[in-house]
C-alpha positions as CSV (number, residue, x, y, z in Angstrom):
1,M,52.2,9.6,-17.9
2,N,52.2,9.9,-21.4
3,A,53.8,12.4,-23.6
4,A,51.0,15.4,-23.2
5,S,50.6,15.2,-19.4
6,A,54.1,15.8,-19.4
7,R,54.2,18.3,-21.4
8,K,51.6,19.9,-19.4
9,A,53.3,18.7,-16.4
10,W,56.8,21.4,-17.6
11,A,54.0,23.9,-18.7
12,I,52.7,24.1,-15.2
13,M,56.0,24.1,-13.3
14,A,58.1,26.2,-15.4
15,L,58.5,29.6,-15.0
16,K,56.4,32.1,-17.4
17,T,59.7,34.3,-17.7
18,S,61.9,31.1,-18.5
19,S,63.1,29.8,-21.8
20,T,64.1,26.7,-23.3
21,E,66.2,28.8,-26.5
22,L,69.7,29.4,-25.1
23,D,69.8,33.2,-26.5
24,E,71.9,33.8,-23.5
25,T,75.2,35.3,-23.9
26,V,77.9,33.4,-22.7
27,M,81.1,35.3,-21.3
28,D,84.7,33.7,-21.5
29,M,86.2,33.4,-18.1
30,A,89.5,34.7,-19.5
31,E,88.0,37.6,-21.4
32,L,86.4,38.8,-17.7
33,G,89.2,38.1,-15.7
34,A,91.2,40.8,-18.1
35,R,88.0,43.0,-18.1
36,L,88.0,42.8,-14.4
37,A,92.4,43.3,-14.4
38,A,91.7,46.6,-16.7
39,R,89.0,48.1,-14.4
40,R,91.2,47.3,-11.4
41,K,94.0,48.9,-12.9
42,A,91.8,52.1,-13.7
43,A,90.5,52.6,-11.0
44,K,94.1,52.4,-9.3
45,I,92.9,49.5,-6.8
46,S,95.9,46.7,-6.7
47,H,94.7,44.9,-4.0
48,L,91.3,43.7,-3.1
49,P,90.0,42.8,1.0
50,R,89.7,39.3,1.7
51,N,86.3,38.6,3.7
52,A,86.5,40.0,7.2
53,A,85.0,36.5,8.8
54,V,83.0,38.3,11.4
55,D,79.8,36.1,10.6
56,R,81.6,32.9,9.7
57,T,79.6,29.7,11.1
58,P,81.3,27.3,13.9
59,S,81.3,24.6,11.1
60,K,83.0,26.9,8.2
61,Q,85.4,28.0,11.0
62,A,86.2,24.5,12.0
63,L,86.3,23.6,7.8
64,L,89.2,26.4,7.6
65,D,91.5,25.5,10.5
66,Q,91.4,22.0,9.1
67,I,92.6,23.4,6.0
68,A,95.0,26.0,7.3
69,K,96.5,22.8,9.2
70,T,97.1,21.5,5.7
71,G,99.2,24.3,5.3
72,A,97.2,25.5,2.6
73,N,95.6,29.1,2.9
74,W,91.8,29.4,2.2
């Protein structure tokens, strides 16, 4: 495959809305955590409930059981 056909293959496979330019905003995770904490405080939410786990697959439950045996809490 030469360079021209490689570019053509890339152009065909790429989404029309995708861009090779990195113009998207990058968010700092520490800033995100602080913003979420502030929103929770403003909404008076002290504790977020964990997933009720009603739709867990048997393999996921087996994994969590093995994690629990080690003393960890997932």
